[in-house]
C-alpha positions in Angstrom: -6.0 23.0 0.5 -3.7 20.3 -1.0 -0.1 21.1 -1.6 0.8 21.9 -5.3 3.1 19.6 -7.1 5.9 21.1 -9.1 4.8 21.4 -12.8 7.3 18.8 -13.8 5.9 16.3 -11.5 2.1 17.2 -12.1 2.5 16.4 -15.6 4.0 12.9 -15.0 2.4 9.4 -14.5 0.7 8.5 -11.3 3.6 6.4 -10.5 6.2 9.3 -10.8 3.9 11.5 -8.7 3.6 8.8 -6.0 7.4 8.2 -5.7 7.9 12.0 -5.5 5.4 12.4 -2.8 6.7 9.5 -0.8 10.2 10.9 -0.9 8.9 14.4 0.0 6.8 13.0 2.9 9.0 10.2 4.3 12.5 11.2 3.5 15.2 9.2 1.8 14.5 5.6 0.6 16.2 2.9 -1.5 14.5 1.6 -4.5 13.5 -1.5 -2.6 12.1 0.6 0.3 10.2 2.9 -2.3 8.7 -0.4 -3.9 7.6 -1.6 -0.4 6.2 1.8 0.6 4.3 2.3 -2.6 3.4 -1.1 -3.7 4.9 -0.3 -7.1 7.1 -2.8 -9.0 10.9 -2.5 -8.8 10.9 -1.6 -12.5 8.3 1.0 -12.1 10.2 2.6 -9.2 13.4 2.5 -11.1 11.7 4.3 -14.2 10.1 6.7 -11.9 13.3 7.7 -10.0 15.2 8.0 -13.3 12.5 10.5 -14.5 12.7 12.5 -11.3 16.4 12.6 -11.2 16.4 13.8 -15.0 14.1 16.6 -14.0 16.4 17.6 -11.1 13.6 16.9 -8.6 15.4 14.2 -6.5 19.0 13.2 -6.0 20.7 10.1 -5.0 23.9 8.7 -3.3 25.4 5.2 -2.5 24.0 3.7 0.6 26.8 4.2 3.1 26.8 0.5 4.4 25.8 -1.2 1.0 27.2 0.2 -2.0 25.0 -1.8 -4.2 22.1 0.3 -3.1 21.1 3.8 -4.1 19.3 6.2 -1.7 17.0 8.6 -3.2 15.8 11.9 -1.6 13.8 14.9 -2.5 15.9 18.0 -3.6 13.3 19.9 -1.8 14.3 18.4 1.5 17.9 19.6 0.8 16.9 23.1 -0.3 14.7 23.6 2.7 17.4 22.6 5.3 19.5 25.5 4.2 
């Protein structure tokens, strides 16, 4: 049985769902890594991560060694580690 997506993700575009599932399955990624992993354009990834952050489904932090990059991760990963 396939895992159910959160309602906020299930109603979104395929690109948003793909970015969400990639972060959920593979862990933290930068926008560039997400674009490479999903074959989406950087702009599409940027829009998808913004949508997911606005819905409080993912969070982000500045990359520890390159402050120009932002690392995104699924909030579910964070919640399940407690």
